[in-house]
Structure formats: C-alpha cells, structure tokens
C-alpha positions as a printed NumPy array, in Angstrom:
array([[  0.01 ,  -0.014,  -0.004],
       [  1.299,   3.443,  -0.925],
       [  0.999,   5.451,   2.316],
       [  1.699,   9.188,   2.991],
       [  1.863,  10.189,   6.636],
       [  0.96 ,  13.855,   6.75 ],
       [  2.544,  15.152,   9.972],
       [  5.996,  13.738,  10.975],
       [  5.712,  14.308,  14.757],
       [  5.757,  11.428,  17.381],
       [  2.617,   9.631,  16.31 ],
       [  3.121,  10.108,  12.588],
       [  6.749,   8.917,  12.798],
       [  5.653,   5.883,  14.906],
       [  2.86 ,   4.787,  12.463],
       [  5.099,   5.602,   9.373],
       [  8.024,   3.676,  10.903],
       [  5.99 ,   0.625,  11.871],
       [  4.296,   0.544,   8.438],
       [  7.611,   0.916,   6.641],
       [  9.093,  -1.957,   8.782],
       [  6.131,  -4.128,   7.729],
       [  7.007,  -3.426,   4.02 ],
       [  4.597,  -0.811,   3.11 ],
       [  5.713,   2.042,   0.749],
       [  5.67 ,   4.981,   3.219],
       [  6.508,   8.745,   2.816],
       [  6.626,  10.994,   5.824],
       [  5.279,  14.448,   4.835],
       [  6.393,  17.233,   7.235],
       [  7.96 ,  20.571,   7.716],
       [ 11.62 ,  21.064,   6.894],
       [ 13.954,  20.353,   9.855],
       [ 16.406,  18.173,  11.557],
       [ 14.058,  15.318,  12.12 ],
       [ 13.314,  14.694,   8.467],
       [ 16.774,  15.486,   7.562],
       [ 18.055,  12.773,   9.91 ],
       [ 15.61 ,  10.28 ,   8.585],
       [ 16.602,  10.993,   4.964],
       [ 20.224,  10.538,   5.806],
       [ 20.337,   7.661,   8.299],
       [ 16.755,   6.167,   8.399],
       [ 14.181,   6.247,  11.151],
       [ 14.969,   4.484,  14.431],
       [ 11.911,   3.062,  16.146],
       [ 12.567,   2.151,  19.851],
       [ 10.169,  -0.592,  20.956],
       [  8.588,  -1.04 ,  24.433],
       [ 10.559,  -4.245,  24.958],
       [ 13.819,  -2.279,  24.766],
       [ 14.708,  -3.336,  21.181],
       [ 14.926,  -1.069,  18.283],
       [ 14.678,  -1.178,  14.387],
       [ 15.777,   1.16 ,  11.677],
       [ 13.679,   1.672,   8.664],
       [ 13.881,   3.972,   5.655],
       [ 10.591,   5.705,   4.876],
       [ 10.633,   8.407,   2.236],
       [ 10.552,  12.01 ,   3.376],
       [  8.953,  14.995,   1.824],
       [  7.981,  18.576,   2.515],
       [  5.982,  19.019,  -0.638],
       [  2.303,  17.941,  -0.561],
       [  2.382,  16.824,  -4.136],
       [  3.515,  13.458,  -2.871],
       [ -0.165,  12.674,  -1.868],
       [ -1.175,  12.546,  -5.502],
       [ -0.265,   8.821,  -5.98 ],
       [ -1.084,   7.635,  -2.553],
       [ -3.579,   4.92 ,  -1.649],
       [ -3.898,   6.185,   1.939],
       [ -3.049,   9.47 ,   3.677],
       [ -2.77 ,   9.21 ,   7.386],
       [ -3.264,  12.72 ,   8.983],
       [ -1.361,  13.096,  12.065],
       [ -0.91 ,  16.904,  12.339],
       [ -1.998,  18.845,  15.442],
       [ -5.61 ,  19.693,  15.369],
       [ -4.992,  23.379,  14.91 ],
       [ -3.161,  22.631,  11.638],
       [ -5.955,  20.407,  10.181],
       [ -7.405,  23.252,   7.992],
       [ -3.903,  23.918,   6.477],
       [ -3.265,  20.223,   5.916],
       [ -6.718,  19.805,   4.378],
       [ -6.085,  22.59 ,   1.957],
       [ -2.823,  20.963,   0.856],
       [ -4.749,  17.721,   0.377],
       [ -7.443,  19.4  ,  -1.697],
       [ -4.815,  20.497,  -4.337],
       [ -3.371,  17.031,  -4.875],
       [ -5.798,  14.5  ,  -3.569],
       [ -6.518,  11.91 ,  -6.198],
       [ -8.804,   9.338,  -4.613],
       [ -6.848,   8.138,  -1.616],
       [ -8.645,   7.411,   1.673],
       [ -7.83 ,  10.066,   4.231],
       [ -7.39 ,   8.703,   7.738],
       [ -7.368,  11.141,  10.632],
       [ -5.614,   9.856,  13.826],
       [ -5.797,  13.256,  15.481],
       [ -6.861,  14.381,  18.95 ],
       [-10.12 ,  16.381,  19.402],
       [-13.358,  17.229,  17.821],
       [-13.977,  18.57 ,  14.356],
       [-11.035,  17.079,  12.454],
       [-13.083,  14.832,  10.154],
       [-15.537,  17.675,   9.361],
       [-12.726,  20.032,   8.423],
       [-11.117,  17.44 ,   6.153],
       [-14.498,  16.852,   4.513],
       [-14.661,  20.492,   3.492],
       [-11.611,  19.88 ,   1.212],
       [-11.735,  16.326,   0.157],
       [-14.721,  14.009,  -0.824],
       [-16.534,  13.312,   2.409],
       [-16.712,   9.665,   1.485],
       [-12.955,   9.355,   1.587],
       [-12.639,  10.522,   5.136],
       [-11.841,   7.775,   7.665],
       [-11.772,   8.673,  11.338],
       [ -9.47 ,   6.785,  13.627],
       [ -8.525,   6.733,  17.241],
       [ -5.362,   5.017,  18.882],
       [ -4.108,   4.438,  22.332],
       [ -0.532,   3.696,  21.143],
       [  1.905,   6.046,  22.744],
       [  4.85 ,   7.716,  21.018],
       [  7.632,  10.107,  21.977],
       [ 10.263,  11.812,  19.697],
       [ 13.324,  10.87 ,  21.645],
       [ 15.696,  12.747,  19.317],
       [ 15.805,  13.731,  15.649],
       [ 15.302,  10.578,  13.597],
       [ 14.279,   8.6  ,  16.691],
       [ 10.753,   7.757,  17.815],
       [  9.984,   5.771,  20.999],
       [  6.978,   3.531,  21.049],
       [  6.067,   4.521,  24.512],
       [  3.091,   2.231,  24.986],
       [  1.175,  -0.368,  23.128],
       [ -2.571,  -0.021,  22.614],
       [ -5.236,  -0.487,  19.924],
       [ -6.642,   1.42 ,  16.99 ],
       [-10.062,   1.873,  15.615],
       [-10.945,   3.132,  12.006],
       [-14.215,   3.723,  10.281],
       [-15.642,   5.893,   7.469],
       [-17.078,   9.008,   9.081],
       [-19.621,  10.057,   6.389],
       [-20.256,   6.77 ,   4.565],
       [-20.65 ,   3.146,   5.263],
       [-17.583,   1.035,   5.788],
       [-16.267,  -1.054,   2.819],
       [-13.556,  -3.42 ,   1.81 ],
       [-11.004,  -0.58 ,   1.529],
       [-11.493,   0.342,   5.202],
       [-11.023,  -3.262,   6.111],
       [ -7.784,  -3.283,   4.142],
       [ -6.639,  -0.248,   6.058],
       [ -7.25 ,  -2.017,   9.411],
       [ -5.506,  -5.136,   8.141],
       [ -2.528,  -3.147,   6.956],
       [ -2.212,  -1.404,  10.353],
       [ -2.677,  -4.679,  12.255],
       [  0.041,  -6.339,  10.262],
       [  2.455,  -3.575,  11.239],
       [  1.619,  -4.19 ,  14.94 ],
       [ -0.904,  -1.469,  15.432],
       [ -3.881,  -3.677,  16.29 ],
       [ -6.617,  -1.976,  14.306],
       [-10.341,  -2.892,  14.177],
       [-13.126,  -1.418,  12.045],
       [-15.897,   0.514,  13.869],
       [-19.342,   1.324,  12.36 ],
       [-19.57 ,   4.332,  14.855],
       [-16.423,   6.298,  14.488],
       [-18.113,   9.437,  15.911],
       [-18.601,   7.583,  19.162],
       [-14.982,   6.417,  19.167],
       [-13.752,   9.872,  18.578],
       [-15.849,  11.452,  21.233],
       [-14.835,   8.618,  23.838],
       [-11.144,   9.347,  23.018],
       [-11.802,  13.07 ,  23.468],
       [-13.254,  12.416,  26.864],
       [-10.324,  10.278,  27.938],
       [ -7.872,  12.978,  26.776],
       [ -9.996,  15.628,  28.472],
       [ -9.803,  13.711,  31.775],
       [ -6.03 ,  13.341,  31.607],
       [ -4.299,  16.074,  29.592],
       [ -5.05 ,  19.445,  31.087],
       [ -4.725,  18.374,  34.768],
       [ -1.354,  16.693,  34.165],
       [ -0.126,  19.586,  32.031],
       [ -1.023,  22.223,  34.6  ],
       [  0.188,  20.213,  37.643],
       [  3.308,  18.932,  35.753],
       [  2.624,  15.316,  37.031],
       [  2.731,  11.976,  35.102],
       [ -0.6  ,  10.437,  34.2  ],
       [ -0.666,   8.076,  37.035],
       [ -1.051,  10.953,  39.586],
       [ -4.681,  11.222,  38.555],
       [ -5.522,   7.787,  39.928],
       [ -3.088,   7.885,  42.769],
       [ -4.339,  10.992,  44.607],
       [ -7.731,  12.162,  45.685],
       [ -7.282,  15.571,  44.004],
       [ -6.428,  13.806,  40.76 ],
       [ -9.315,  11.38 ,  40.997],
       [-11.813,  14.325,  41.515],
       [-10.352,  16.344,  38.553],
       [-10.523,  13.347,  36.194],
       [-14.057,  12.304,  37.213],
       [-15.551,  15.68 ,  37.031],
       [-13.965,  16.647,  33.708],
       [-15.047,  13.356,  32.105],
       [-18.497,  13.455,  33.539],
       [-19.078,  17.05 ,  32.232],
       [-17.801,  15.9  ,  28.856],
       [-20.1  ,  12.996,  28.844],
       [-23.086,  15.233,  29.591],
       [-22.106,  17.428,  26.529],
       [-21.905,  14.243,  24.368],
       [-25.417,  13.225,  25.556],
       [-26.761,  16.699,  24.789],
       [-25.126,  16.415,  21.296],
       [-26.809,  13.005,  20.709],
       [-23.602,  11.06 ,  20.986],
       [-23.837,   7.752,  22.92 ],
       [-20.533,   7.463,  24.638],
       [-19.922,   4.323,  26.92 ],
       [-21.448,   4.455,  30.475],
       [-18.115,   3.433,  31.906],
       [-16.116,   6.292,  30.177],
       [-14.859,   7.561,  33.611],
       [-13.433,   4.019,  34.419],
       [-12.031,   3.8  ,  30.855],
       [-10.187,   7.096,  31.539],
       [ -8.879,   5.818,  34.917],
       [ -7.657,   2.624,  33.172],
       [ -5.776,   4.579,  30.549],
       [ -4.13 ,   6.743,  33.298],
       [ -3.088,   3.511,  35.085],
       [ -1.71 ,   1.955,  31.925],
       [  0.267,   5.062,  31.092],
       [  1.079,   5.92 ,  34.697],
       [  4.74 ,   6.968,  34.05 ],
       [  3.817,   8.894,  30.773],
       [  3.873,  12.719,  30.244],
       [  0.748,  13.57 ,  28.414],
       [  1.15 ,  15.342,  25.069],
       [ -0.441,  18.443,  26.45 ],
       [  1.978,  18.465,  29.35 ],
       [  4.936,  18.075,  26.84 ],
       [  3.576,  20.923,  24.809],
       [  3.321,  23.212,  27.845],
       [  6.78 ,  22.336,  29.056],
       [  8.223,  23.093,  25.588],
       [  6.301,  26.365,  25.353],
       [  4.42 ,  24.991,  22.318],
       [  0.796,  25.558,  21.41 ],
       [ -1.532,  22.867,  22.898],
       [ -4.597,  21.154,  21.443],
       [ -6.852,  22.522,  24.229],
       [ -9.251,  24.259,  21.765],
       [-10.059,  20.894,  20.063],
       [-10.496,  19.184,  23.399],
       [-11.705,  21.18 ,  26.399],
       [-12.405,  24.264,  24.3  ],
       [-14.516,  22.322,  21.808],
       [-16.517,  20.673,  24.668],
       [-17.144,  23.968,  26.275],
       [-18.361,  25.637,  23.057],
       [-20.874,  22.626,  22.541],
       [-21.899,  22.879,  26.132],
       [-22.684,  26.623,  25.733],
       [-24.592,  25.833,  22.449],
       [-26.79 ,  23.224,  24.222],
       [-27.154,  24.908,  27.71 ],
       [-25.012,  22.409,  29.527],
       [-22.985,  23.481,  32.601],
       [-19.317,  22.671,  32.3  ],
       [-17.405,  24.657,  34.987],
       [-14.461,  22.26 ,  35.385],
       [-13.907,  21.983,  31.669],
       [-14.15 ,  25.779,  31.333],
       [-11.758,  26.372,  34.112],
       [ -9.226,  23.818,  32.815],
       [ -9.418,  25.334,  29.355],
       [ -8.754,  28.846,  30.676],
       [ -5.889,  27.681,  32.884],
       [ -4.186,  25.931,  29.921],
       [ -4.635,  28.998,  27.826],
       [ -2.857,  31.014,  30.437],
       [ -0.13 ,  28.402,  30.814],
       [  0.443,  28.622,  27.018],
       [  0.717,  32.305,  27.228],
       [  3.091,  32.199,  30.121],
       [  5.319,  29.724,  28.435],
       [  5.58 ,  31.89 ,  25.369],
       [  6.554,  34.905,  27.557],
       [  9.255,  33.038,  29.524]])
C-alpha cells in the first residue's frame, strides 16, 4: 500500500516507521527540519517497548504533491493545523482514503470540506509515541486502534486499512460508529491532559491521589453530559476507561504536558475548548472544563513569555 503520513511528529513517525518496517511504501510528509533530515540521511529508528529497536527507511517529503499517488493518507498533524493540511490535500488528492488519527473534535468535518466526504476515515489510537531525538521515535506504550468511514458506510477498503495497520503491529479494528469512538477518546484525553499539564505530573497521579481522581472524574462527567446533549452515545463506563488509561500510562507525560513544558501551542481548543463551546450551545453546565481550558490558555501564554 502506498501510504503518505501527513505530520511527521511523534505519532506520525511511529505509524510511518512501523508501516515501513512491515513493508509498506511509506512517505513522511512534514515541515523541513532536523528530524526529516536525519531520517533522509540515516533512516528512522523506532525504539520498541521491549527495549529493542529497528531502523527503517521511509521516504521523506516537504511538498504535498506526494499525496497525488497515495492509496492512503494518514493525517497526524496537530488539530490546529488540520485546515492547512486539508487545503494541501485538496490540491493534490486523487482518490486516496484520508485517515485522521488526530486528537479532538472537528477534524473529520474539516477534512471533508476539502476532500470528498466519502474518503474521510476517522480513527483513534491508544498507542503512545515520543520523539526521543531527531530521527528517533520511541513506542512509549502499546494499545489499539479503531478506524471507520465518518460520512459513509464502511467497505472493503477500510477493512484493508485495518488489516494493514494490524500487520504492522498497530492492532486495528473497524468500527461502524467512528463518531462515538472519537468522542470517547476526546473524553479520555480531557480527563487526563489538562490536569497533568497544569500540575506537571505523570498520568498516574490522577489515579493515585484524591485531587487527581476528583479532577479526572468531574472533567469526564461534564464531557459525557455534553456528548449526551449532542446526541452521541458514549460508553457508560467512560470515567473508568479514563482511569484505566491513566493507570496503563502511569509514568507517561501527556502530550499536552509536553507541549506546555516546551512552550508549544497545545490542542486545548479541540478538546476542552470544543466541549465548552458545545456545552454553551446546548445549555449544559461545564465549569470544570471551562476552568481547565482557561488555565491551559494562561499556561500557554506564560510559556511563550518566558
């Protein structure tokens, strides 16, 4: 399968590296910089959870024309870059399926404004990835992946995508309700990311302290109420699912914490901000989500000014 991974950050590099190792024809499409340069010169090193590592040689590109002959485009850019990525796709998209593996709400809808809606596949994954150094990505935690057409029924092509990902060790299944999967992942992220970013604690602190437990539970419960008002049937046990993710990733630094510590922009607007916006539209109270969103916005500003 000819695969272009749009967004060569930690998750995109992990998926691209594992797909390339499995024998797929992979190109990492990203911004110019040391990471892509190192991959082009020396290959991409994937550090595995068991301590081993492999080196593979995906193609690299900074020009979106590479998507023209792709069978699958895997979108891994940050949520705030989705519109720009979608516009790049619109110019060169030629029938490929477009799989979003991004955080937050609204990514599939934004992609569908620029490529045929029937081509949009929404996915979620619990695999963890960290860029350890330029040209090196660490597989920080194994998990599972779901994929499903967001605006059309699933078909053989989507099943092929799931089988290809699974053959690369990414354990993918097809879901007939990708909207539910996306919202569920958003609630899990909402329960973990902001609190760990603001307190600068690992994920496990949220299930090891009373304060962490309260923040996680209240944030997820408010998000579930927003989902219910929006007509999305998230799992009844979504709070416990979030706790379990925090336990499984106890030593990890959340992506939002990493962004705050680097002084980078976070994805708070696609997570807590998006839920608050939908809560306001539907008359749902969301004081914890609103407070977390505002605190992360302040932390972003403070980091930029340091």
